[in-house]
N, C-alpha and C positions, 0 to 999 in steps of 0.2 A: 469444226471438221475433225472426224476421228483420226487417230494415228493410223497411217497406212502401212508401215513396214515393221510393226512390232508383232512378234509371235506370241501366242497365248499360252504356250506350254513350256516355254523356256528352252526350246530346241531351235536349231537353225533349220529353216525350211527354204528350199529352192525349187522352183517350178520350171520345167523345160518343155519345149516342143521337141519330140524325139521321133526320128525315123530310123527304122531298123529292118534288116532282112532276116533277123533271127526271130524266134518266139519273143514277143514283147516283154512277157514276164521275166524270161531268162535274161534278156538284154538289160532290163531294169536292175535285176539282181547283180549282174556283172558290173554295171556302173556304180551301184551302191557299194559293192565290195572294193572295187578299184579305188574309190575315193574315201575309204575308211580303213577297215581292218584286213581286207583281203588282198590277194594277188592272183597271178594267172594259174596258180595251182595250190592245192591245200598244203598248209604247213602245220607242224605240230603245235605251235604256239597259239594258233587261232582256235581256241577252245570255245564251246558253246557259251560259257560264262563271259569270255572276252567279247564275243560277237554281240551278246545281249547288252553288254555295257558300252561298247565303243563302235559297233557296226552302224552304218547308215541304214535307215529304214526306207522302204518303199511305201509312201503314205497314200499315193493315188496313182493309178494307171488307167487312163481312159482312152480307148481307141477312137480316133477321129475319122480316118479314112485309109485308103491303100493306094499304092502306085506300082506300076510294073517296071519302073526303073529307079535307080538310086539318085538322090539329089547330089551326093558327093562321091568322088572316085575313091578307090582304094579299100573299100570294105568287103565284106563277104558277098559272094554272088548268090542271088536268090531269085526265085520266080515271082515273088511278091514282097513289097516293102510296106511295112505297117507304120502309120503315123499316129502318134499318141500325145496326150498331155500327161507328163510324168512329174510327180512331186516327191522329192527325197527329203529326209530330215537327218540331222546329226546332233549328237549331244554336244553342248557347249564345252564339256570337259575335254573333248578331242583336241582343241586348239586354244581355248580361252578366247577372250574378246580381242583378237588380233586381226586387224584389217588385211595385212599382207597374206596371212595364212588363211583367212576367210576366202580370199580370191583364189588361192591354190586349191582350196577344198571344193568350192562350188563351180569353179571354172578352170580346172587344171587338166589332168591327163584324159579326162572323159571324152573330150572332143575327138581324139584320135583313135579311140577303141575301134577294132575292126567290126564289132557288132553295130556300130553307129554309122549310118549313111546320111545323117542330118541331126543337128542338135543346136538348140538355141535357148539361152537362159532368158526366161520371161519375167520372173518375179523372185523377190527375196523377202522373207520374214525373219527377223532377228530377235534374239533375247534382248531385253532392256539393258543387260550387262554391256552390250556394245555401246549404247548411248552413254552409259555412265563412264566407260573407259576412254571413249574417243573424244577429241577436243571439239569437234563440230565447228560451225561458222562462228567467228568472233564478232562479226558485225551484222551480217545478214541484211534483211530488208530495212529494219529500223535504223541500224547504224549507218548503212549506206545513204539513206535519205538524209540523216543528220549531217554527215560530212559533205554531201553534195548540195545541201541547202534546198532540197526539193521535198516539201512536205506532202504534196498531193500530185497526182498525175504520174505519168511515166517519166523516167529519165530519158531525155532526148539525147541520143549519142551518135557518135560517128567513129570511123576508123581513119587514121592518117593514110592517105593515098597520094601518090603511088606507094605501094607496100614497101618497096625498097628503092634505093637510088637517090633519095633526098639526103642532103647533108644535115648536120644538126641545125644550122642556121635556117635552112629551107624548111625543115620540120617545124621549127619554132615560128616561122612566118605563117605557116598554115594554121598552127594552133592559135596564133594571135587573131587571125580572122575568125576562127571558130568561137573563141571566148568573147570577142567583141560582138559577135552575133547572138550571144546568149546561150551557147551550148551548155548542156549539163554534164556530159560525159564524153571523153575522148580516149581512145585506146590505140596503142601500137598495133600494127598488123602482127600476126603470129610469126611472120618471116623476118621481122625487124628485131634484132636483139643487140648484138655488140660487134658488128662487122667493122673493118677498118675504115670504110667510107663514112660510117655514121656511128662512131663509138658511143657506147651507152652513157658513160659519164658526161661527155660533152653534150649529148642530146638531152639528158635529164636536166642539166644545168640551164641550157638554153631555153628549154620548154618551161621549166618552172619559173624562170625569170619573167617570162611572158604571163604565165598564169598568176603569179603573185602580184605583178603590177596591175593586172586587171582586177584582181580581188581587192586591192587597195582602193580602186576607184568605185567598184560596184558594191562591195561588202559581201560578195558571194564568190566562193572559189570553185571553179570547175574541177571536177574529178578527172584525173588523167591516170589511166592504167598503163604503167610502163612495163614492157615485157622483160622480166628479169630471168627468164628461163636460162638455166645453165647448171653447172655442178653446185653442190651445196654451198661451198665457200663463195662462189660467184653470186648465188641468189641472196645469201645473207648480206654480202657487201653491197649489192645493188639495192636491196631493200633499205639498208641503213642510209644510203645516199639519198634515196627518194624521201625518206622520213626527215633527214636533216635539212633538205631543201624545202620542206613544207608540203610535200606531196601527200595525197590522200588515198592512193591505191597502187597495187602492183599486180602484175599479170603473169601467169605461167601456163604452159602447155602441158596438160595433165599426162597425156600418153608419153610425153618425152621425159618427164621427171619421175613418174611412178608414184605409187601410194606412199612409199617410205619417204620420197622426196617432198611430197606435200605435207606429210606429218612433221617432218623436220622443219620445213618453212613455217608451218602454222605455229609450232612451238616458239619460234623466234620472232614472228611477225608482230608488228604493232599497227598494221594497216590492213584494210580489206584485201582479200585475195580473189582476183578476177580469174576464173578458171576457163581456159579455152580447150575445146575438145578436138583440136587438130588431130587427124588420123581416125576419127570416129568411123568413117566409112569402112575401113578394113575390119572393124569389129562388128559391123551391123548390116552392110549392104546386101549380103546374101540372106534371104529369108530362112535358109536352111543351116546357117552357121553363125555363131557369135552370141551377141547380147541384144536384148531390148534395152531401151534407154533407162527405164525405171530402176532396175537393179544396179545398173552402172552408176547412175548419178548418186545413188544412196551411199556407195562407198566413198565417193568424193565429198559429199556433204559431211559424212562422219569424220573424214580426214581434215576438214577445215575450209572447204571452198565456200566463199560468200556469194559469188555470182557464177552461174553455169550457163554456157551456151546451149541453145536448143534448136538452132537453125532459125528459119523464118517462114512465114506463109508465102506462098507463090515464090519460093526461093530459086536461086540459080543452080541448085544441085538437084539430085535425083529423089530427094525425100518428099513423100506426099504430105499434104497439109495435115491429115489426120494423125500422122506420126509426130509431127511438130507439136500439135496441140496436146497430144498425150504426154510428150516430153515435158512441156511447160507445166502441165498440171501435176506431173510427178514431182517436179522441183518445188512447187508451191505447197504440196501436201505436207501436213505435219508428219514427221517421221515416227516419233515415239510419244507416248502420252505425256511423260514428264520432261521430254527433251524434243520440242518441235523441230529444232535445227533448221530454222527458216533461212532459205537462200533465195536469191533473186534470179529469175530466168532472164537470159539475154537473147533477144531476137536480132538476128543479123542475116546477111547473105542476100544480096539483091533487093534490099528493102527500100521502100519509099513511103510517102504518106498514103498511098493507095492501100497499104496493108494495115493502117491504123485502126479503122473501124472493125474489120474482121478479127484482128488480133485482140482488140478490146472485148469483143463479143465472145471469142473463144476462151479467153482467160477469165472473163467475168470481173475485170478490174484493171488496175494500172500498176500493180506491184511488179514492174519489169523495166528493163533497159531496152529501148528500141534503137538499134545502131544502124544508121544508113550511111554508107560511104559515098558512092556516086550519087545517091539520092539527095544528098546535101551538097557535096562538093561540086556537082555538075550543074547546079541551078544556073540558068542563064543570067540571073541578076546578081550572081556572086554567092560566096559562101554564107554571108549573113542572111541573105534572102532564102538560101536553102535551109538554114536553121529555122527561120521564121515559118517557112512553109510546112516543115515537119510538125512544128508546134501547133500551127493552125489546123492541120489535119487531125491532130489528136484532140484539140479543143472541139472540133466537129464531132469526132467519135464519141467523146464523153457526153456531149449534149444531145446526141442522137440526131444530128442534122446531116443531111446528105452532103457529100463533099463538094459537089458542083454548086449547090446552093450557098454553102459557107464561103466558097471562093468568090462569089459576087462582091462581097464586102472586104476581101483580103487579097490584095494584089500579088503578094508573094506566092500565095497558094494558087491563084489563078494562073500565074506564069509557070508554076511547077507542073500543073496538070498537062501542059503541052509537051513536057519532056519525060515525065514519069511514065 
Protein backbone atom coordinates (compact mmCIF):
# COMPACT_ATOMS: atom_id res chain seq x y z
CA UNK A 1 0.00 0.00 0.00
CA UNK A 2 1.38 3.40 -0.99
CA UNK A 3 2.16 6.04 1.62
CA UNK A 4 -0.96 8.12 2.15
CA UNK A 5 0.20 11.27 3.90
CA UNK A 6 3.57 12.13 2.32
CA UNK A 7 3.85 15.21 0.10
CA UNK A 8 5.72 14.93 -3.17
CA UNK A 9 7.21 18.42 -3.26
CA UNK A 10 8.59 18.86 0.28
CA UNK A 11 5.88 21.36 1.23
CA UNK A 12 3.07 21.06 3.77
CA UNK A 13 -0.30 20.62 2.04
CA UNK A 14 -3.69 20.95 3.77
CA UNK A 15 -7.05 20.54 2.05
CA UNK A 16 -10.26 22.09 3.35
CA UNK A 17 -13.95 22.29 2.71
CA UNK A 18 -14.53 26.05 2.66
CA UNK A 19 -17.72 28.06 2.69
CA UNK A 20 -17.47 31.81 2.22
CA UNK A 21 -19.72 34.78 1.56
CA UNK A 22 -16.74 36.55 -0.05
CA UNK A 23 -15.26 36.02 -3.47
CA UNK A 24 -13.75 32.51 -3.07
CA UNK A 25 -10.36 33.46 -4.51
CA UNK A 26 -10.12 36.49 -2.23
CA UNK A 27 -11.17 34.40 0.79
CA UNK A 28 -8.55 31.78 -0.05
CA UNK A 29 -5.86 34.45 -0.26
CA UNK A 30 -6.94 35.91 3.08
CA UNK A 31 -6.67 32.48 4.72
CA UNK A 32 -3.29 31.85 3.13
CA UNK A 33 -1.99 35.22 4.29
CA UNK A 34 -3.40 34.91 7.81
CA UNK A 35 -1.73 31.53 8.25
CA UNK A 36 1.68 32.60 6.94
CA UNK A 37 3.25 35.98 6.27
CA UNK A 38 0.23 38.31 6.16
CA UNK A 39 -2.06 40.14 8.54
CA UNK A 40 -5.23 42.25 8.27
CA UNK A 41 -3.40 45.07 6.54
CA UNK A 42 -0.24 45.53 4.49
CA UNK A 43 2.93 46.05 6.50
CA UNK A 44 6.31 47.25 5.18
CA UNK A 45 8.14 44.03 6.02
CA UNK A 46 5.95 41.83 3.85
CA UNK A 47 7.97 42.31 0.70
CA UNK A 48 7.39 40.36 -2.52
CA UNK A 49 10.57 38.41 -1.80
CA UNK A 50 9.40 37.47 1.69
CA UNK A 51 5.95 36.46 0.42
CA UNK A 52 7.51 34.31 -2.28
CA UNK A 53 9.71 32.63 0.31
CA UNK A 54 7.34 32.24 3.26
CA UNK A 55 3.78 32.90 2.13
CA UNK A 56 1.25 30.09 1.90
CA UNK A 57 0.13 29.24 -1.62
CA UNK A 58 -3.35 28.56 -2.91
CA UNK A 59 -2.74 25.28 -4.73
CA UNK A 60 -6.32 24.41 -5.59
CA UNK A 61 -9.68 26.14 -5.42
CA UNK A 62 -12.62 24.20 -6.80
CA UNK A 63 -16.18 25.48 -6.44
CA UNK A 64 -18.59 22.76 -5.33
CA UNK A 65 -21.94 24.51 -4.89
CA UNK A 66 -23.70 27.49 -3.31
CA UNK A 67 -26.09 28.26 -0.46
CA UNK A 68 -28.31 31.21 0.37
CA UNK A 69 -27.46 31.02 4.09
CA UNK A 70 -24.25 30.60 6.06
CA UNK A 71 -23.47 27.39 7.93
CA UNK A 72 -21.88 29.27 10.84
CA UNK A 73 -22.85 32.56 12.52
CA UNK A 74 -20.76 35.67 12.87
CA UNK A 75 -19.24 36.08 9.43
CA UNK A 76 -19.84 38.54 6.66
CA UNK A 77 -23.41 38.91 5.41
CA UNK A 78 -23.87 37.90 1.79
CA UNK A 79 -26.63 37.08 -0.65
CA UNK A 80 -24.79 33.89 -1.66
CA UNK A 81 -22.30 31.60 0.07
CA UNK A 82 -19.90 29.60 -2.04
CA UNK A 83 -18.65 26.17 -1.03
CA UNK A 84 -15.26 25.06 -2.29
CA UNK A 85 -12.49 22.52 -2.01
CA UNK A 86 -9.40 24.50 -1.05
CA UNK A 87 -5.82 23.27 -0.84
CA UNK A 88 -3.09 25.43 0.66
CA UNK A 89 0.62 24.72 0.97
CA UNK A 90 3.39 26.09 3.17
CA UNK A 91 7.17 25.83 3.02
CA UNK A 92 8.59 23.57 5.70
CA UNK A 93 10.99 26.37 6.60
CA UNK A 94 8.15 28.39 8.16
CA UNK A 95 7.95 26.08 11.16
CA UNK A 96 10.24 23.09 10.77
CA UNK A 97 8.97 19.56 11.49
CA UNK A 98 7.18 20.61 14.69
CA UNK A 99 3.84 18.93 15.39
CA UNK A 100 2.45 21.56 17.81
CA UNK A 101 3.31 24.33 15.35
CA UNK A 102 1.93 22.31 12.47
CA UNK A 103 -1.43 22.25 14.26
CA UNK A 104 -1.28 26.04 14.72
CA UNK A 105 -0.50 26.48 11.03
CA UNK A 106 -3.10 24.24 9.41
CA UNK A 107 -5.81 24.55 12.11
CA UNK A 108 -5.24 27.86 13.86
CA UNK A 109 -6.90 31.25 13.44
CA UNK A 110 -8.34 30.47 10.01
CA UNK A 111 -11.56 29.01 11.50
CA UNK A 112 -12.67 32.35 12.95
CA UNK A 113 -11.94 34.62 10.00
CA UNK A 114 -14.98 36.71 9.09
CA UNK A 115 -14.66 35.60 5.45
CA UNK A 116 -15.26 32.03 6.61
CA UNK A 117 -18.81 30.77 7.19
CA UNK A 118 -17.68 27.13 7.20
CA UNK A 119 -14.30 25.40 7.24
CA UNK A 120 -13.26 21.81 7.77
CA UNK A 121 -9.78 20.28 7.49
CA UNK A 122 -10.07 17.28 5.17
CA UNK A 123 -6.56 16.08 4.45
CA UNK A 124 -2.87 16.58 5.18
CA UNK A 125 0.21 15.83 3.12
CA UNK A 126 3.51 16.37 4.91
CA UNK A 127 7.20 16.38 3.99
CA UNK A 128 9.11 13.27 5.01
CA UNK A 129 11.03 15.49 7.44
CA UNK A 130 8.09 15.18 9.85
CA UNK A 131 8.41 11.40 9.86
CA UNK A 132 12.15 11.63 10.42
CA UNK A 133 11.75 14.06 13.32
CA UNK A 134 8.67 12.59 15.04
CA UNK A 135 8.87 9.50 17.26
CA UNK A 136 5.88 7.67 15.84
CA UNK A 137 4.40 4.53 17.44
CA UNK A 138 6.95 2.49 19.39
CA UNK A 139 4.94 -0.75 19.24
CA UNK A 140 2.13 -0.42 16.72
CA UNK A 141 0.43 -3.53 15.39
CA UNK A 142 3.36 -5.95 15.56
CA UNK A 143 4.49 -4.98 19.05
CA UNK A 144 0.94 -5.02 20.39
CA UNK A 145 0.36 -8.52 19.05
CA UNK A 146 3.60 -9.74 20.60
CA UNK A 147 2.83 -8.32 24.05
CA UNK A 148 -0.78 -9.52 23.99
CA UNK A 149 0.15 -12.98 22.68
CA UNK A 150 -2.29 -12.71 19.77
CA UNK A 151 -0.55 -13.64 16.53
CA UNK A 152 -3.67 -13.82 14.38
CA UNK A 153 -7.20 -12.45 14.43
CA UNK A 154 -8.40 -9.36 16.24
CA UNK A 155 -7.67 -8.56 19.86
CA UNK A 156 -10.94 -9.27 21.65
CA UNK A 157 -11.28 -6.47 24.15
CA UNK A 158 -13.57 -4.82 26.64
CA UNK A 159 -13.92 -1.81 28.91
CA UNK A 160 -14.33 -2.08 32.66
CA UNK A 161 -17.94 -1.19 33.44
CA UNK A 162 -19.48 0.53 35.34
CA UNK A 163 -17.19 3.28 34.08
CA UNK A 164 -16.77 4.73 37.57
CA UNK A 165 -17.96 3.72 41.01
CA UNK A 166 -16.11 0.43 41.40
CA UNK A 167 -13.44 0.15 44.08
CA UNK A 168 -9.97 -1.20 43.23
CA UNK A 169 -10.98 -4.61 44.59
CA UNK A 170 -14.22 -4.63 42.60
CA UNK A 171 -12.35 -3.61 39.46
CA UNK A 172 -9.88 -6.43 40.00
CA UNK A 173 -12.76 -8.90 40.49
CA UNK A 174 -14.20 -7.90 37.11
CA UNK A 175 -10.81 -8.21 35.44
CA UNK A 176 -10.32 -11.63 37.04
CA UNK A 177 -13.48 -12.91 35.37
CA UNK A 178 -12.39 -11.42 32.06
CA UNK A 179 -8.92 -12.96 32.06
CA UNK A 180 -10.32 -16.31 33.22
CA UNK A 181 -12.62 -16.10 30.20
CA UNK A 182 -9.66 -15.59 27.87
CA UNK A 183 -9.93 -11.86 27.11
CA UNK A 184 -7.06 -10.37 25.09
CA UNK A 185 -7.41 -6.71 26.01
CA UNK A 186 -9.01 -4.72 28.84
CA UNK A 187 -9.08 -0.97 29.22
CA UNK A 188 -10.09 1.54 31.83
CA UNK A 189 -12.98 3.74 30.84
CA UNK A 190 -11.75 7.22 29.93
CA UNK A 191 -13.62 8.58 32.98
CA UNK A 192 -11.69 6.35 35.39
CA UNK A 193 -8.34 7.86 36.32
CA UNK A 194 -7.29 8.57 39.92
CA UNK A 195 -10.34 9.51 41.95
CA UNK A 196 -10.39 9.01 45.73
CA UNK A 197 -12.91 6.17 45.47
CA UNK A 198 -10.62 4.22 43.11
CA UNK A 199 -7.04 5.52 43.43
CA UNK A 200 -4.82 4.71 40.48
CA UNK A 201 -2.01 3.03 42.41
CA UNK A 202 -4.36 0.76 44.34
CA UNK A 203 -6.31 -0.15 41.22
CA UNK A 204 -3.17 -0.91 39.21
CA UNK A 205 -1.73 -3.14 41.94
CA UNK A 206 -4.99 -5.03 42.44
CA UNK A 207 -5.60 -5.55 38.73
CA UNK A 208 -2.04 -6.57 37.91
CA UNK A 209 -2.04 -9.11 40.73
CA UNK A 210 -5.00 -10.76 39.02
CA UNK A 211 -3.46 -10.48 35.55
CA UNK A 212 -0.07 -11.82 36.64
CA UNK A 213 -1.62 -14.74 38.53
CA UNK A 214 -3.63 -15.69 35.45
CA UNK A 215 -0.56 -15.40 33.23
CA UNK A 216 1.33 -17.79 35.50
CA UNK A 217 -1.38 -20.37 34.95
CA UNK A 218 -2.04 -19.83 31.24
CA UNK A 219 1.30 -18.65 29.89
CA UNK A 220 -0.32 -15.64 28.23
CA UNK A 221 -0.78 -12.20 29.77
CA UNK A 222 -3.86 -10.14 28.95
CA UNK A 223 -3.07 -6.57 27.94
CA UNK A 224 -4.61 -3.98 30.26
CA UNK A 225 -4.61 -0.31 29.23
CA UNK A 226 -4.54 1.69 32.46
CA UNK A 227 -5.77 5.27 32.08
CA UNK A 228 -2.79 7.38 33.18
CA UNK A 229 -4.18 10.70 31.90
CA UNK A 230 -2.93 13.57 34.06
CA UNK A 231 -0.17 16.15 34.15
CA UNK A 232 3.27 15.12 32.89
CA UNK A 233 4.66 14.09 36.27
CA UNK A 234 1.54 12.05 37.03
CA UNK A 235 1.62 10.29 33.67
CA UNK A 236 5.29 9.39 34.00
CA UNK A 237 4.83 8.08 37.54
CA UNK A 238 1.75 6.06 36.64
CA UNK A 239 3.46 4.63 33.58
CA UNK A 240 6.41 3.58 35.70
CA UNK A 241 4.17 1.86 38.22
CA UNK A 242 2.37 -0.10 35.50
CA UNK A 243 5.73 -1.10 34.03
CA UNK A 244 7.09 -2.17 37.43
CA UNK A 245 3.96 -4.27 38.06
CA UNK A 246 4.44 -6.14 34.79
CA UNK A 247 1.75 -4.30 32.85
CA UNK A 248 1.89 -4.05 29.09
CA UNK A 249 -0.09 -0.92 28.13
CA UNK A 250 -1.08 2.57 29.24
CA UNK A 251 -3.89 4.78 28.02
CA UNK A 252 -4.30 8.54 27.64
CA UNK A 253 -7.07 10.84 26.43
CA UNK A 254 -5.47 12.76 23.58
CA UNK A 255 -7.55 15.92 23.63
CA UNK A 256 -6.94 16.24 27.37
CA UNK A 257 -3.14 15.99 27.31
CA UNK A 258 -2.41 17.66 23.95
CA UNK A 259 0.26 17.00 21.36
CA UNK A 260 3.11 18.13 23.61
CA UNK A 261 1.81 15.86 26.37
CA UNK A 262 1.82 12.82 24.12
CA UNK A 263 5.27 13.67 22.78
CA UNK A 264 6.62 13.89 26.32
CA UNK A 265 4.98 10.62 27.33
CA UNK A 266 6.22 8.86 24.18
CA UNK A 267 9.77 9.98 24.97
CA UNK A 268 9.47 8.43 28.43
CA UNK A 269 7.32 5.38 27.76
CA UNK A 270 8.43 1.77 27.52
CA UNK A 271 4.89 0.49 26.96
CA UNK A 272 2.35 0.83 24.13
CA UNK A 273 0.23 3.97 24.30
CA UNK A 274 -3.49 3.38 23.86
CA UNK A 275 -4.92 6.67 22.60
CA UNK A 276 -8.53 7.57 23.39
CA UNK A 277 -10.23 10.28 21.37
CA UNK A 278 -12.60 11.53 24.11
CA UNK A 279 -13.97 14.88 22.94
CA UNK A 280 -13.72 14.03 19.25
CA UNK A 281 -17.29 15.16 18.67
CA UNK A 282 -16.58 18.81 19.41
CA UNK A 283 -13.93 18.76 16.68
CA UNK A 284 -15.96 16.89 14.11
CA UNK A 285 -19.70 16.70 14.56
CA UNK A 286 -20.57 19.79 12.54
CA UNK A 287 -19.89 19.08 8.86
CA UNK A 288 -19.13 22.78 8.45
CA UNK A 289 -16.47 23.11 11.14
CA UNK A 290 -13.48 21.22 12.46
CA UNK A 291 -11.53 18.19 11.32
CA UNK A 292 -11.95 15.02 9.36
CA UNK A 293 -10.42 12.06 11.16
CA UNK A 294 -7.63 11.31 8.66
CA UNK A 295 -5.56 14.47 9.26
CA UNK A 296 -6.30 14.40 13.00
CA UNK A 297 -5.08 10.86 13.52
CA UNK A 298 -1.92 11.56 11.53
CA UNK A 299 -0.70 14.07 14.10
CA UNK A 300 -1.24 11.59 16.92
CA UNK A 301 0.45 8.74 15.08
CA UNK A 302 3.44 10.96 14.47
CA UNK A 303 3.46 11.91 18.16
CA UNK A 304 3.54 8.27 19.25
CA UNK A 305 0.06 6.71 19.55
CA UNK A 306 0.11 2.92 19.13
CA UNK A 307 -3.68 2.40 19.22
CA UNK A 308 -6.30 4.91 18.06
CA UNK A 309 -10.04 4.80 18.69
CA UNK A 310 -12.20 5.03 15.56
CA UNK A 311 -15.68 4.45 17.10
CA UNK A 312 -17.52 1.34 15.84
CA UNK A 313 -20.01 0.19 13.26
CA UNK A 314 -23.66 0.59 14.29
CA UNK A 315 -22.35 2.57 17.26
CA UNK A 316 -24.28 4.29 20.06
CA UNK A 317 -23.16 7.74 18.94
CA UNK A 318 -24.08 9.90 15.96
CA UNK A 319 -21.28 8.90 13.58
CA UNK A 320 -22.34 6.99 10.44
CA UNK A 321 -20.66 3.73 9.47
CA UNK A 322 -18.94 5.17 6.40
CA UNK A 323 -17.13 7.69 8.60
CA UNK A 324 -16.01 4.95 11.01
CA UNK A 325 -14.71 2.84 8.13
CA UNK A 326 -12.81 5.79 6.65
CA UNK A 327 -11.25 6.47 10.06
CA UNK A 328 -10.07 2.87 10.47
CA UNK A 329 -8.61 2.79 6.98
CA UNK A 330 -6.77 6.04 7.66
CA UNK A 331 -5.18 4.58 10.80
CA UNK A 332 -4.12 1.44 8.93
CA UNK A 333 -2.73 3.27 5.89
CA UNK A 334 1.09 3.60 5.73
CA UNK A 335 1.85 7.21 6.56
CA UNK A 336 5.21 7.71 4.83
CA UNK A 337 7.26 5.65 2.40
CA UNK A 338 10.15 5.00 4.76
CA UNK A 339 8.16 5.39 7.98
CA UNK A 340 4.83 3.52 7.81
CA UNK A 341 4.09 4.40 11.46
CA UNK A 342 1.72 1.47 11.81
CA UNK A 343 -0.96 1.93 14.46
CA UNK A 344 -3.88 -0.28 15.44
CA UNK A 345 -7.48 0.95 15.14
CA UNK A 346 -9.76 0.37 18.12
CA UNK A 347 -13.45 -0.29 17.48
CA UNK A 348 -15.70 0.42 20.46
CA UNK A 349 -19.01 2.07 21.39
CA UNK A 350 -22.05 -0.18 21.60
CA UNK A 351 -20.21 -3.12 20.09
CA UNK A 352 -21.23 -6.79 20.08
CA UNK A 353 -20.44 -9.81 17.96
CA UNK A 354 -23.04 -8.60 15.47
CA UNK A 355 -20.47 -6.10 14.21
CA UNK A 356 -17.69 -8.69 13.77
CA UNK A 357 -18.43 -9.68 10.17
CA UNK A 358 -19.13 -6.16 8.83
CA UNK A 359 -16.03 -4.82 10.64
CA UNK A 360 -13.88 -7.60 9.17
CA UNK A 361 -15.26 -6.88 5.69
CA UNK A 362 -14.79 -3.11 6.02
CA UNK A 363 -11.20 -3.31 7.25
CA UNK A 364 -10.24 -6.23 5.07
CA UNK A 365 -8.46 -8.01 7.90
CA UNK A 366 -8.06 -8.36 11.64
CA UNK A 367 -5.37 -5.85 12.62
CA UNK A 368 -7.64 -4.21 15.16
CA UNK A 369 -8.93 -4.22 18.72
CA UNK A 370 -12.65 -4.88 19.02
CA UNK A 371 -13.75 -3.65 22.44
CA UNK A 372 -17.22 -4.57 23.66
CA UNK A 373 -18.27 -3.43 27.12
CA UNK A 374 -21.89 -4.41 27.67
CA UNK A 375 -21.63 -6.80 24.72
CA UNK A 376 -19.36 -8.98 26.86
CA UNK A 377 -20.16 -8.03 30.45
CA UNK A 378 -23.92 -8.35 29.91
CA UNK A 379 -23.93 -11.93 28.58
CA UNK A 380 -26.62 -13.96 30.39
CA UNK A 381 -24.13 -16.75 30.93
CA UNK A 382 -21.62 -14.47 32.63
CA UNK A 383 -18.46 -12.66 31.63
CA UNK A 384 -16.58 -15.75 30.48
CA UNK A 385 -19.41 -16.65 28.15
CA UNK A 386 -19.42 -13.07 26.86
CA UNK A 387 -15.75 -13.31 25.93
CA UNK A 388 -16.33 -16.68 24.26
CA UNK A 389 -19.28 -15.36 22.27
CA UNK A 390 -17.29 -12.41 20.92
CA UNK A 391 -14.45 -14.72 19.90
CA UNK A 392 -16.87 -17.14 18.26
CA UNK A 393 -18.46 -14.28 16.33
CA UNK A 394 -15.04 -13.32 15.00
CA UNK A 395 -14.23 -16.94 14.15
CA UNK A 396 -17.39 -16.95 12.05
CA UNK A 397 -16.48 -13.66 10.41
CA UNK A 398 -13.02 -14.87 9.43
CA UNK A 399 -14.40 -18.14 8.08
CA UNK A 400 -17.15 -16.39 6.15
CA UNK A 401 -19.84 -18.38 7.99
CA UNK A 402 -23.18 -16.69 8.83
CA UNK A 403 -23.47 -15.90 12.53
CA UNK A 404 -26.69 -17.86 13.08
CA UNK A 405 -25.22 -20.91 11.41
CA UNK A 406 -22.04 -20.75 13.51
CA UNK A 407 -24.13 -20.32 16.66
CA UNK A 408 -25.75 -23.75 16.20
CA UNK A 409 -22.51 -25.38 17.33
CA UNK A 410 -21.50 -22.72 19.90
CA UNK A 411 -23.72 -22.29 22.92
CA UNK A 412 -22.14 -19.04 24.16
CA UNK A 413 -22.75 -17.42 20.80
CA UNK A 414 -26.26 -18.82 20.60
CA UNK A 415 -27.13 -17.32 23.98
CA UNK A 416 -25.53 -14.00 23.03
CA UNK A 417 -27.68 -13.63 19.94
CA UNK A 418 -30.69 -13.32 22.19
CA UNK A 419 -29.42 -10.21 23.95
CA UNK A 420 -27.14 -8.59 21.35
